[in-house]
A tleap script that builds the chain and sets N, CA, C and O, in Angstrom:
source leaprc.protein.ff14SB
mol = sequence {
  NMET ASN GLU GLN VAL HIE ASP ALA GLY GLN
  ALA VAL ARG ARG GLU VAL LEU GLY ASP GLU
  HIE VAL ASP ARG SER MET GLU LYS SER THR
  ALA CYS SER LYS PRO MET GLN ASP LEU VAL
  THR GLU TYR CYS TRP GLY THR ILE TRP THR
  ARG ASP HIE LEU ASP ARG ARG SER ARG SER
  ILE LEU ASN LEU GLY ILE LEU THR ALA LEU
  ASN ARG GLY ARG GLU LEU LYS LEU HIE VAL
  ARG GLY ALA LEU HIE ASN GLY LEU SER VAL
  GLU GLU ILE ARG GLU VAL LEU LEU GLN SER
  ALA VAL TYR CYS GLY ILE PRO ALA ALA LEU
  ASP ALA PHE SER ALA ALA GLU SER VAL LEU
  GLU GLU MET GLY ALA LEU ASP ALA ALA CGLU
}
set mol.1.N position { 0.847 -1.394 0.033 }
set mol.1.CA position { 0.319 0.105 -0.221 }
set mol.1.C position { 0.910 1.361 0.160 }
set mol.1.O position { 1.727 1.515 1.068 }
set mol.2.N position { 0.483 2.163 -0.525 }
set mol.2.CA position { 1.098 3.512 -0.801 }
set mol.2.C position { 0.913 4.456 -0.057 }
set mol.2.O position { 0.233 5.349 -0.564 }
set mol.3.N position { 1.479 4.739 1.649 }
set mol.3.CA position { 0.533 5.518 2.510 }
set mol.3.C position { 0.459 6.892 2.166 }
set mol.3.O position { -0.377 7.522 2.813 }
set mol.4.N position { 0.969 7.391 1.501 }
set mol.4.CA position { 1.054 8.850 1.164 }
set mol.4.C position { -0.542 9.226 0.300 }
set mol.4.O position { -1.329 10.125 0.595 }
set mol.5.N position { -0.685 8.024 -1.028 }
set mol.5.CA position { -1.775 7.863 -1.536 }
set mol.5.C position { -3.088 7.712 -0.767 }
set mol.5.O position { -4.162 8.233 -1.070 }
set mol.6.N position { -2.756 6.668 0.601 }
set mol.6.CA position { -3.876 6.233 1.601 }
set mol.6.C position { -4.571 7.379 2.198 }
set mol.6.O position { -5.744 7.733 2.073 }
set mol.7.N position { -3.296 8.050 3.088 }
set mol.7.CA position { -3.874 9.128 3.357 }
set mol.7.C position { -4.112 10.319 2.620 }
set mol.7.O position { -4.621 11.234 3.267 }
set mol.8.N position { -3.842 10.545 1.302 }
set mol.8.CA position { -4.528 11.634 1.135 }
set mol.8.C position { -5.771 10.934 0.482 }
set mol.8.O position { -6.197 12.002 0.044 }
set mol.9.N position { -6.733 10.003 0.040 }
set mol.9.CA position { -7.602 9.426 -0.302 }
set mol.9.C position { -8.358 9.494 1.280 }
set mol.9.O position { -9.439 10.082 1.305 }
set mol.10.N position { -7.902 8.991 2.432 }
set mol.10.CA position { -8.439 9.003 3.552 }
set mol.10.C position { -9.177 10.623 3.877 }
set mol.10.O position { -10.324 10.897 4.228 }
set mol.11.N position { -8.162 11.386 3.635 }
set mol.11.CA position { -8.785 12.727 3.889 }
set mol.11.C position { -9.992 13.229 2.612 }
set mol.11.O position { -10.711 14.174 2.937 }
set mol.12.N position { -10.142 12.811 1.647 }
set mol.12.CA position { -11.001 13.231 0.408 }
set mol.12.C position { -12.291 12.435 0.920 }
set mol.12.O position { -13.432 12.897 0.964 }
set mol.13.N position { -11.883 11.120 1.308 }
set mol.13.CA position { -12.982 10.138 1.516 }
set mol.13.C position { -14.126 10.841 2.776 }
set mol.13.O position { -15.357 10.883 2.777 }
set mol.14.N position { -13.235 11.280 3.663 }
set mol.14.CA position { -13.535 12.265 5.044 }
set mol.14.C position { -15.014 13.335 4.560 }
set mol.14.O position { -16.237 13.287 4.694 }
set mol.15.N position { -13.782 14.436 3.824 }
set mol.15.CA position { -14.316 15.386 3.045 }
set mol.15.C position { -15.532 15.100 2.464 }
set mol.15.O position { -16.577 15.723 2.653 }
set mol.16.N position { -15.343 13.978 1.628 }
set mol.16.CA position { -16.633 14.251 0.854 }
set mol.16.C position { -17.815 13.276 1.434 }
set mol.16.O position { -19.003 13.533 1.236 }
set mol.17.N position { -17.450 12.335 2.039 }
set mol.17.CA position { -18.636 10.927 2.652 }
set mol.17.C position { -19.010 11.832 4.280 }
set mol.17.O position { -20.189 12.024 4.575 }
set mol.18.N position { -18.314 12.130 4.855 }
set mol.18.CA position { -18.450 12.550 6.458 }
set mol.18.C position { -17.528 11.593 7.167 }
set mol.18.O position { -17.186 10.482 6.763 }
set mol.19.N position { -17.129 12.278 8.444 }
set mol.19.CA position { -16.091 11.404 9.468 }
set mol.19.C position { -16.804 9.974 9.757 }
set mol.19.O position { -16.326 8.840 9.780 }
set mol.20.N position { -18.410 10.549 10.013 }
set mol.20.CA position { -19.031 9.715 10.780 }
set mol.20.C position { -19.544 8.257 10.064 }
set mol.20.O position { -19.654 7.153 10.598 }
set mol.21.N position { -19.862 8.731 8.423 }
set mol.21.CA position { -19.413 7.288 7.282 }
set mol.21.C position { -18.251 6.828 7.472 }
set mol.21.O position { -18.291 5.620 7.707 }
set mol.22.N position { -16.981 7.366 7.474 }
set mol.22.CA position { -15.816 6.834 6.965 }
set mol.22.C position { -15.089 5.925 8.376 }
set mol.22.O position { -14.293 4.986 8.337 }
set mol.23.N position { -15.619 6.515 9.402 }
set mol.23.CA position { -15.536 6.050 11.416 }
set mol.23.C position { -16.204 4.763 11.347 }
set mol.23.O position { -15.596 3.749 11.690 }
set mol.24.N position { -17.226 4.723 10.993 }
set mol.24.CA position { -18.080 3.265 11.078 }
set mol.24.C position { -18.102 2.640 10.336 }
set mol.24.O position { -18.722 1.585 10.472 }
set mol.25.N position { -17.088 3.103 8.505 }
set mol.25.CA position { -16.922 1.691 7.959 }
set mol.25.C position { -15.294 0.941 8.390 }
set mol.25.O position { -14.854 -0.198 8.227 }
set mol.26.N position { -14.868 1.851 8.832 }
set mol.26.CA position { -13.499 1.516 9.205 }
set mol.26.C position { -14.271 0.282 10.294 }
set mol.26.O position { -14.220 -0.939 10.145 }
set mol.27.N position { -14.950 1.026 11.358 }
set mol.27.CA position { -15.312 -0.256 12.710 }
set mol.27.C position { -15.918 -1.001 12.466 }
set mol.27.O position { -15.698 -1.974 13.187 }
set mol.28.N position { -16.620 -1.151 11.820 }
set mol.28.CA position { -17.553 -2.672 11.027 }
set mol.28.C position { -16.073 -3.399 10.308 }
set mol.28.O position { -16.008 -4.587 10.625 }
set mol.29.N position { -15.146 -3.042 9.611 }
set mol.29.CA position { -14.582 -3.867 9.127 }
set mol.29.C position { -13.525 -4.936 9.882 }
set mol.29.O position { -12.839 -4.717 10.880 }
set mol.30.N position { -13.612 -6.063 9.144 }
set mol.30.CA position { -13.178 -7.008 9.990 }
set mol.30.C position { -11.588 -7.612 9.443 }
set mol.30.O position { -10.874 -6.719 8.985 }
set mol.31.N position { -11.111 -8.715 9.447 }
set mol.31.CA position { -10.168 -8.937 9.134 }
set mol.31.C position { -10.154 -9.521 7.680 }
set mol.31.O position { -9.130 -9.773 7.045 }
set mol.32.N position { -11.511 -9.709 7.222 }
set mol.32.CA position { -11.579 -10.307 5.757 }
set mol.32.C position { -11.666 -9.128 4.818 }
set mol.32.O position { -10.977 -8.983 3.808 }
set mol.33.N position { -12.849 -8.071 5.395 }
set mol.33.CA position { -12.757 -7.208 4.815 }
set mol.33.C position { -12.110 -5.281 4.607 }
set mol.33.O position { -12.326 -4.373 3.805 }
set mol.34.N position { -11.139 -5.497 6.037 }
set mol.34.CA position { -10.183 -4.131 5.969 }
set mol.34.C position { -9.426 -4.360 4.916 }
set mol.34.O position { -8.922 -3.260 4.687 }
set mol.35.N position { -8.912 -5.342 3.890 }
set mol.35.CA position { -8.377 -4.971 2.793 }
set mol.35.C position { -8.889 -4.352 1.727 }
set mol.35.O position { -8.139 -3.777 0.937 }
set mol.36.N position { -10.415 -4.384 1.530 }
set mol.36.CA position { -10.798 -3.747 0.738 }
set mol.36.C position { -11.335 -2.426 1.063 }
set mol.36.O position { -11.698 -1.710 0.130 }
set mol.37.N position { -11.432 -2.011 2.275 }
set mol.37.CA position { -11.280 -0.883 2.512 }
set mol.37.C position { -10.033 0.082 2.544 }
set mol.37.O position { -10.162 1.306 2.552 }
set mol.38.N position { -9.037 -0.447 2.559 }
set mol.38.CA position { -7.821 0.071 2.020 }
set mol.38.C position { -7.806 -0.094 0.486 }
set mol.38.O position { -7.102 0.593 -0.255 }
set mol.39.N position { -8.616 -1.031 0.090 }
set mol.39.CA position { -8.231 -0.335 -1.546 }
set mol.39.C position { -8.777 0.524 -1.724 }
set mol.39.O position { -8.076 1.497 -2.001 }
set mol.40.N position { -10.090 0.730 -1.701 }
set mol.40.CA position { -11.452 1.633 -1.935 }
set mol.40.C position { -10.930 3.076 -1.320 }
set mol.40.O position { -11.402 4.098 -1.819 }
set mol.41.N position { -10.114 3.166 -0.413 }
set mol.41.CA position { -9.572 4.556 -0.076 }
set mol.41.C position { -8.143 4.974 -0.732 }
set mol.41.O position { -7.742 6.111 -0.981 }
set mol.42.N position { -7.520 3.786 -0.931 }
set mol.42.CA position { -6.144 4.074 -1.941 }
set mol.42.C position { -6.384 4.091 -3.054 }
set mol.42.O position { -5.777 5.070 -3.489 }
set mol.43.N position { -7.046 3.491 -4.063 }
set mol.43.CA position { -7.617 3.729 -5.061 }
set mol.43.C position { -8.627 4.685 -5.641 }
set mol.43.O position { -8.376 5.461 -6.564 }
set mol.44.N position { -9.687 4.581 -5.083 }
set mol.44.CA position { -10.993 5.379 -5.462 }
set mol.44.C position { -10.746 6.472 -5.268 }
set mol.44.O position { -10.690 7.303 -6.174 }
set mol.45.N position { -10.469 6.820 -3.625 }
set mol.45.CA position { -10.294 8.032 -3.118 }
set mol.45.C position { -9.054 9.006 -3.291 }
set mol.45.O position { -9.044 10.190 -3.628 }
set mol.46.N position { -7.765 7.954 -2.881 }
set mol.46.CA position { -6.076 8.852 -3.290 }
set mol.46.C position { -6.205 8.615 -4.627 }
set mol.46.O position { -6.305 9.813 -4.890 }
set mol.47.N position { -6.299 8.031 -5.828 }
set mol.47.CA position { -5.460 8.263 -7.090 }
set mol.47.C position { -6.614 8.313 -7.842 }
set mol.47.O position { -6.373 8.259 -9.048 }
set mol.48.N position { -8.099 8.420 -7.481 }
set mol.48.CA position { -8.984 8.909 -8.344 }
set mol.48.C position { -9.277 10.067 -8.324 }
set mol.48.O position { -9.096 10.854 -9.253 }
set mol.49.N position { -9.885 10.374 -7.005 }
set mol.49.CA position { -10.677 11.284 -6.688 }
set mol.49.C position { -9.485 12.817 -6.524 }
set mol.49.O position { -9.753 14.000 -6.734 }
set mol.50.N position { -8.474 12.334 -6.182 }
set mol.50.CA position { -7.562 13.639 -5.985 }
set mol.50.C position { -6.874 13.745 -7.329 }
set mol.50.O position { -5.643 13.718 -7.299 }
set mol.51.N position { -7.470 13.861 -8.499 }
set mol.51.CA position { -6.740 13.622 -9.612 }
set mol.51.C position { -7.356 15.368 -9.709 }
set mol.51.O position { -8.097 15.907 -8.888 }
set mol.52.N position { -6.860 15.895 -10.791 }
set mol.52.CA position { -6.902 17.571 -11.212 }
set mol.52.C position { -7.792 17.457 -11.685 }
set mol.52.O position { -8.744 17.525 -10.908 }
set mol.53.N position { -8.171 17.214 -13.208 }
set mol.53.CA position { -9.051 17.316 -14.078 }
set mol.53.C position { -10.646 17.527 -14.120 }
set mol.53.O position { -11.387 18.099 -14.920 }
set mol.54.N position { -10.852 16.863 -12.986 }
set mol.54.CA position { -12.175 17.068 -12.779 }
set mol.54.C position { -12.372 17.435 -11.536 }
set mol.54.O position { -11.620 16.886 -10.730 }
set mol.55.N position { -13.356 18.398 -10.988 }
set mol.55.CA position { -13.470 18.460 -9.601 }
set mol.55.C position { -14.635 17.832 -9.335 }
set mol.55.O position { -15.503 17.232 -9.969 }
set mol.56.N position { -14.351 18.214 -7.940 }
set mol.56.CA position { -15.534 17.182 -6.974 }
set mol.56.C position { -16.729 17.071 -7.668 }
set mol.56.O position { -17.029 15.939 -8.047 }
set mol.57.N position { -17.585 18.116 -7.955 }
set mol.57.CA position { -18.658 18.452 -8.102 }
set mol.57.C position { -18.678 17.618 -9.767 }
set mol.57.O position { -19.674 16.918 -9.949 }
set mol.58.N position { -18.093 17.650 -10.428 }
set mol.58.CA position { -18.238 16.981 -11.579 }
set mol.58.C position { -18.063 15.067 -11.014 }
set mol.58.O position { -19.007 14.339 -11.322 }
set mol.59.N position { -17.370 14.699 -10.563 }
set mol.59.CA position { -16.770 13.350 -10.216 }
set mol.59.C position { -18.521 13.058 -9.488 }
set mol.59.O position { -19.021 11.934 -9.551 }
set mol.60.N position { -19.172 14.095 -8.918 }
set mol.60.CA position { -20.118 13.420 -7.877 }
set mol.60.C position { -21.361 13.381 -8.973 }
set mol.60.O position { -22.304 12.600 -8.843 }
set mol.61.N position { -21.246 14.300 -10.044 }
set mol.61.CA position { -22.402 13.931 -10.747 }
set mol.61.C position { -22.493 12.879 -11.620 }
set mol.61.O position { -23.600 12.486 -11.985 }
set mol.62.N position { -20.951 12.107 -12.203 }
set mol.62.CA position { -20.458 11.020 -12.962 }
set mol.62.C position { -21.074 9.922 -12.022 }
set mol.62.O position { -21.892 9.135 -12.498 }
set mol.63.N position { -20.616 9.828 -10.378 }
set mol.63.CA position { -21.207 9.160 -9.926 }
set mol.63.C position { -22.732 8.726 -9.986 }
set mol.63.O position { -23.152 7.637 -10.377 }
set mol.64.N position { -23.407 9.706 -9.561 }
set mol.64.CA position { -24.975 9.590 -9.471 }
set mol.64.C position { -25.183 8.973 -10.547 }
set mol.64.O position { -25.877 7.965 -10.420 }
set mol.65.N position { -24.724 9.287 -11.874 }
set mol.65.CA position { -25.367 8.881 -12.909 }
set mol.65.C position { -24.980 7.131 -13.581 }
set mol.65.O position { -25.679 6.446 -14.327 }
set mol.66.N position { -23.720 6.833 -13.018 }
set mol.66.CA position { -23.120 5.790 -13.158 }
set mol.66.C position { -23.575 4.402 -12.059 }
set mol.66.O position { -23.487 3.201 -12.313 }
set mol.67.N position { -24.118 5.122 -10.685 }
set mol.67.CA position { -24.780 4.370 -9.816 }
set mol.67.C position { -25.933 3.769 -10.088 }
set mol.67.O position { -26.341 2.609 -10.054 }
set mol.68.N position { -26.608 5.376 -10.516 }
set mol.68.CA position { -28.066 5.209 -11.184 }
set mol.68.C position { -28.251 3.827 -12.170 }
set mol.68.O position { -29.064 2.928 -11.957 }
set mol.69.N position { -27.175 3.902 -13.432 }
set mol.69.CA position { -27.520 3.018 -14.337 }
set mol.69.C position { -27.093 1.394 -13.955 }
set mol.69.O position { -27.523 0.363 -14.472 }
set mol.70.N position { -25.989 1.578 -12.749 }
set mol.70.CA position { -25.546 0.057 -12.419 }
set mol.70.C position { -27.071 -0.337 -11.214 }
set mol.70.O position { -27.106 -1.379 -10.559 }
set mol.71.N position { -28.023 0.578 -11.168 }
set mol.71.CA position { -29.039 0.336 -10.073 }
set mol.71.C position { -28.271 -0.087 -8.576 }
set mol.71.O position { -28.655 -1.168 -8.131 }
set mol.72.N position { -27.111 0.725 -7.656 }
set mol.72.CA position { -27.072 0.216 -7.162 }
set mol.72.C position { -27.135 1.766 -5.506 }
set mol.72.O position { -26.323 2.570 -5.048 }
set mol.73.N position { -28.046 1.529 -5.323 }
set mol.73.CA position { -29.312 2.330 -4.411 }
set mol.73.C position { -28.136 2.702 -3.062 }
set mol.73.O position { -27.675 3.795 -2.733 }
set mol.74.N position { -27.909 1.416 -2.513 }
set mol.74.CA position { -27.322 1.600 -1.014 }
set mol.74.C position { -25.878 2.684 -1.796 }
set mol.74.O position { -26.291 3.831 -1.962 }
set mol.75.N position { -24.935 2.572 -2.089 }
set mol.75.CA position { -23.732 3.511 -2.694 }
set mol.75.C position { -24.071 4.645 -3.426 }
set mol.75.O position { -23.163 5.462 -3.583 }
set mol.76.N position { -25.494 4.971 -4.060 }
set mol.76.CA position { -25.847 5.955 -4.430 }
set mol.76.C position { -26.131 6.958 -3.389 }
set mol.76.O position { -25.743 8.123 -3.291 }
set mol.77.N position { -27.142 6.019 -2.389 }
set mol.77.CA position { -27.385 7.071 -1.083 }
set mol.77.C position { -26.183 8.186 -0.512 }
set mol.77.O position { -26.421 9.359 -0.224 }
set mol.78.N position { -24.813 7.498 -0.426 }
set mol.78.CA position { -23.495 7.777 -0.381 }
set mol.78.C position { -22.968 8.710 -0.647 }
set mol.78.O position { -22.207 9.475 -0.056 }
set mol.79.N position { -23.615 8.628 -2.097 }
set mol.79.CA position { -22.672 9.904 -3.296 }
set mol.79.C position { -23.601 10.763 -3.261 }
set mol.79.O position { -23.200 11.925 -3.332 }
set mol.80.N position { -25.046 10.572 -3.149 }
set mol.80.CA position { -25.836 11.993 -3.078 }
set mol.80.C position { -25.426 12.548 -1.720 }
set mol.80.O position { -25.088 13.732 -1.753 }
set mol.81.N position { -25.376 11.873 -0.384 }
set mol.81.CA position { -24.823 12.631 0.761 }
set mol.81.C position { -23.644 13.325 0.136 }
set mol.81.O position { -23.591 14.555 0.162 }
set mol.82.N position { -22.722 12.627 -0.409 }
set mol.82.CA position { -21.392 13.661 -1.113 }
set mol.82.C position { -21.420 14.512 -2.035 }
set mol.82.O position { -20.567 15.372 -2.253 }
set mol.83.N position { -22.907 14.212 -2.926 }
set mol.83.CA position { -23.170 15.520 -4.047 }
set mol.83.C position { -23.232 16.647 -3.379 }
set mol.83.O position { -22.668 17.717 -3.609 }
set mol.84.N position { -24.151 16.261 -2.306 }
set mol.84.CA position { -24.311 18.150 -1.553 }
set mol.84.C position { -23.255 18.273 -0.743 }
set mol.84.O position { -23.099 19.472 -0.511 }
set mol.85.N position { -22.388 17.566 -0.156 }
set mol.85.CA position { -20.973 18.071 0.643 }
set mol.85.C position { -20.308 18.558 -0.641 }
set mol.85.O position { -19.904 19.705 -0.446 }
set mol.86.N position { -20.061 18.175 -1.767 }
set mol.86.CA position { -19.683 18.871 -3.046 }
set mol.86.C position { -20.144 19.932 -3.719 }
set mol.86.O position { -19.821 20.186 -4.880 }
set mol.87.N position { -21.124 20.782 -2.846 }
set mol.87.CA position { -21.827 21.637 -4.079 }
set mol.87.C position { -22.853 21.393 -4.654 }
set mol.87.O position { -23.370 22.410 -5.117 }
set mol.88.N position { -23.591 20.152 -4.906 }
set mol.88.CA position { -24.728 20.036 -5.665 }
set mol.88.C position { -25.941 20.825 -4.865 }
set mol.88.O position { -25.942 21.083 -3.662 }
set mol.89.N position { -26.914 21.126 -5.769 }
set mol.89.CA position { -27.986 21.169 -5.077 }
set mol.89.C position { -28.898 20.251 -5.281 }
set mol.89.O position { -28.797 19.383 -6.149 }
set mol.90.N position { -29.713 20.357 -4.612 }
set mol.90.CA position { -31.238 19.450 -4.678 }
set mol.90.C position { -31.564 19.418 -5.846 }
set mol.90.O position { -31.715 18.322 -6.385 }
set mol.91.N position { -31.790 20.782 -6.663 }
set mol.91.CA position { -32.298 20.703 -8.304 }
set mol.91.C position { -31.151 19.682 -8.931 }
set mol.91.O position { -31.360 18.498 -9.194 }
set mol.92.N position { -30.160 20.236 -9.077 }
set mol.92.CA position { -29.425 19.570 -9.616 }
set mol.92.C position { -29.197 17.923 -9.606 }
set mol.92.O position { -29.163 17.142 -10.557 }
set mol.93.N position { -29.070 17.709 -8.331 }
set mol.93.CA position { -29.118 16.029 -8.043 }
set mol.93.C position { -30.530 15.579 -8.763 }
set mol.93.O position { -30.708 14.475 -9.278 }
set mol.94.N position { -31.493 16.632 -8.704 }
set mol.94.CA position { -32.876 15.590 -9.745 }
set mol.94.C position { -32.388 15.952 -10.725 }
set mol.94.O position { -31.610 15.026 -10.955 }
set mol.95.N position { -32.279 16.595 -11.442 }
set mol.95.CA position { -31.514 16.818 -12.982 }
set mol.95.C position { -30.844 15.771 -13.499 }
set mol.95.O position { -31.113 15.296 -14.602 }
set mol.96.N position { -29.959 15.358 -12.763 }
set mol.96.CA position { -28.821 14.059 -12.767 }
set mol.96.C position { -29.634 12.943 -12.936 }
set mol.96.O position { -29.386 12.168 -13.859 }
set mol.97.N position { -30.688 12.718 -12.088 }
set mol.97.CA position { -31.322 11.248 -11.719 }
set mol.97.C position { -32.431 11.507 -13.188 }
set mol.97.O position { -32.435 10.668 -14.088 }
set mol.98.N position { -33.137 12.497 -13.239 }
set mol.98.CA position { -34.197 12.513 -14.845 }
set mol.98.C position { -33.319 12.008 -15.874 }
set mol.98.O position { -33.454 10.940 -16.471 }
set mol.99.N position { -32.245 13.017 -16.057 }
set mol.99.CA position { -31.338 12.487 -17.086 }
set mol.99.C position { -30.908 11.321 -17.133 }
set mol.99.O position { -30.665 11.176 -18.331 }
set mol.100.N position { -30.662 10.432 -16.647 }
set mol.100.CA position { -30.218 9.048 -16.117 }
set mol.100.C position { -31.544 8.012 -16.343 }
set mol.100.O position { -31.520 6.793 -16.507 }
set mol.101.N position { -32.294 8.604 -16.311 }
set mol.101.CA position { -33.626 7.816 -16.415 }
set mol.101.C position { -33.655 7.903 -18.279 }
set mol.101.O position { -33.800 6.737 -18.646 }
set mol.102.N position { -33.595 8.565 -19.166 }
set mol.102.CA position { -33.453 8.939 -20.182 }
set mol.102.C position { -32.654 7.457 -20.736 }
set mol.102.O position { -33.091 6.546 -21.440 }
set mol.103.N position { -31.392 7.643 -20.132 }
set mol.103.CA position { -30.527 6.944 -20.890 }
set mol.103.C position { -30.307 5.253 -19.865 }
set mol.103.O position { -29.726 4.224 -20.209 }
set mol.104.N position { -30.916 5.525 -18.786 }
set mol.104.CA position { -30.599 4.091 -18.175 }
set mol.104.C position { -31.479 2.897 -17.997 }
set mol.104.O position { -31.320 1.699 -17.760 }
set mol.105.N position { -32.838 4.019 -18.285 }
set mol.105.CA position { -34.065 3.306 -17.937 }
set mol.105.C position { -34.943 3.828 -16.962 }
set mol.105.O position { -34.368 4.713 -16.330 }
set mol.106.N position { -36.194 3.626 -16.552 }
set mol.106.CA position { -36.778 4.205 -15.721 }
set mol.106.C position { -37.019 3.609 -14.444 }
set mol.106.O position { -36.999 4.204 -13.366 }
set mol.107.N position { -37.288 2.184 -14.666 }
set mol.107.CA position { -37.023 1.210 -13.128 }
set mol.107.C position { -35.933 1.713 -12.472 }
set mol.107.O position { -36.027 2.043 -11.289 }
set mol.108.N position { -34.473 1.860 -13.346 }
set mol.108.CA position { -33.438 2.387 -12.461 }
set mol.108.C position { -33.349 3.760 -11.931 }
set mol.108.O position { -32.809 3.822 -10.826 }
set mol.109.N position { -33.812 5.071 -12.532 }
set mol.109.CA position { -34.046 5.908 -11.937 }
set mol.109.C position { -35.007 6.208 -10.999 }
set mol.109.O position { -34.931 7.128 -10.184 }
set mol.110.N position { -36.308 5.082 -11.174 }
set mol.110.CA position { -37.092 5.119 -9.910 }
set mol.110.C position { -36.518 4.810 -8.748 }
set mol.110.O position { -36.741 5.474 -7.736 }
set mol.111.N position { -35.871 3.973 -8.762 }
set mol.111.CA position { -35.256 3.316 -7.340 }
set mol.111.C position { -34.062 4.550 -7.054 }
set mol.111.O position { -33.674 4.770 -5.907 }
set mol.112.N position { -33.675 5.114 -7.925 }
set mol.112.CA position { -32.425 6.201 -7.464 }
set mol.112.C position { -33.113 7.260 -6.971 }
set mol.112.O position { -32.740 7.849 -5.956 }
set mol.113.N position { -34.154 7.584 -7.634 }
set mol.113.CA position { -35.262 8.701 -6.696 }
set mol.113.C position { -35.575 8.494 -5.851 }
set mol.113.O position { -35.695 9.464 -5.103 }
set mol.114.N position { -35.908 7.283 -5.356 }
set mol.114.CA position { -36.372 6.722 -4.291 }
set mol.114.C position { -34.962 6.594 -2.931 }
set mol.114.O position { -35.259 6.794 -1.753 }
set mol.115.N position { -33.607 6.271 -3.315 }
set mol.115.CA position { -32.880 6.180 -2.464 }
set mol.115.C position { -32.239 8.139 -2.078 }
set mol.115.O position { -31.964 8.823 -1.092 }
set mol.116.N position { -32.277 8.259 -3.331 }
set mol.116.CA position { -32.012 9.864 -3.275 }
set mol.116.C position { -32.694 10.702 -2.180 }
set mol.116.O position { -32.204 11.579 -1.468 }
set mol.117.N position { -34.153 10.134 -2.232 }
set mol.117.CA position { -35.275 11.345 -1.299 }
set mol.117.C position { -35.469 10.946 -0.057 }
set mol.117.O position { -36.045 11.566 0.836 }
set mol.118.N position { -34.963 9.867 -0.010 }
set mol.118.CA position { -34.686 9.135 1.813 }
set mol.118.C position { -33.275 9.896 2.139 }
set mol.118.O position { -33.308 10.422 3.252 }
set mol.119.N position { -32.119 10.069 1.479 }
set mol.119.CA position { -31.062 11.087 1.773 }
set mol.119.C position { -31.397 12.387 2.100 }
set mol.119.O position { -31.046 12.982 3.119 }
set mol.120.N position { -32.052 12.786 1.250 }
set mol.120.CA position { -32.127 14.317 1.136 }
set mol.120.C position { -33.328 14.322 2.363 }
set mol.120.O position { -33.201 15.168 3.248 }
set mol.121.N position { -34.051 13.735 2.396 }
set mol.121.CA position { -34.828 13.852 3.624 }
set mol.121.C position { -34.215 13.764 5.084 }
set mol.121.O position { -34.122 14.579 6.003 }
set mol.122.N position { -33.989 12.978 4.987 }
set mol.122.CA position { -32.811 12.697 6.064 }
set mol.122.C position { -31.746 13.783 6.586 }
set mol.122.O position { -31.508 13.913 7.787 }
set mol.123.N position { -31.209 14.448 5.720 }
set mol.123.CA position { -30.481 15.767 5.878 }
set mol.123.C position { -31.214 16.745 5.979 }
set mol.123.O position { -30.665 17.660 6.592 }
set mol.124.N position { -32.656 17.052 5.503 }
set mol.124.CA position { -33.577 17.980 5.697 }
set mol.124.C position { -33.348 18.911 4.482 }
set mol.124.O position { -33.575 20.120 4.427 }
set mol.125.N position { -32.842 18.085 3.503 }
set mol.125.CA position { -31.977 19.064 2.155 }
set mol.125.C position { -33.785 19.470 1.207 }
set mol.125.O position { -34.071 20.431 0.492 }
set mol.126.N position { -34.648 18.259 1.641 }
set mol.126.CA position { -35.657 18.444 0.693 }
set mol.126.C position { -36.575 19.576 1.264 }
set mol.126.O position { -37.684 19.695 0.742 }
set mol.127.N position { -36.227 20.421 2.284 }
set mol.127.CA position { -37.083 21.541 2.701 }
set mol.127.C position { -36.702 22.802 2.183 }
set mol.127.O position { -37.353 23.846 2.246 }
set mol.128.N position { -35.327 22.574 1.541 }
set mol.128.CA position { -34.689 23.729 0.734 }
set mol.128.C position { -34.728 23.747 -0.479 }
set mol.128.O position { -34.254 24.621 -1.205 }
set mol.129.N position { -35.431 22.557 -0.873 }
set mol.129.CA position { -35.568 22.409 -2.563 }
set mol.129.C position { -36.712 23.119 -3.120 }
set mol.129.O position { -37.742 23.215 -2.452 }
set mol.130.N position { -36.614 23.668 -4.382 }
set mol.130.CA position { -37.533 24.442 -5.014 }
set mol.130.C position { -38.832 23.517 -5.300 }
set mol.130.O position { -39.814 23.992 -5.870 }
savepdb mol mol.pdb
quit
C-alpha cells in the first residue's frame, strides 16, 4: 500500500462522505474486509478523486449517473450525501437522475429517486428545494 496516496484518499473520503460514515465503515471492517476498505480508500479516493482534471462536483455528477445505471441504491445514497457536500443542489441532483432515466431506464431511475429522496429527507435538504 502507498501510505501517501492512502492518506490523501482518507482525507478526501472524509471530506466527501463525512467522518461518521468513514469511521463506521472502518469500525465495521474485519480481517476479511479491511483490505477492501484499504483498496477503496487508496484506489478510489486517493488515486482517482485527487486527480486535477475534474472537480469534485463533476465527479459527484458522474457517480450519481453511473450508480443509477448500475442500480446500486446503497452506494447511490452515499454519493447523494457526497454530492451535497460537494456543492450540488437538490435541483441538480434531481436533474442528474432525470437525465439518467432517459439513458439508463425508468426502473433504475425510480429506484435512484427513492434512494436519493431518503437521504435528502434525512439531511433536511428537501425543505430547501424548490
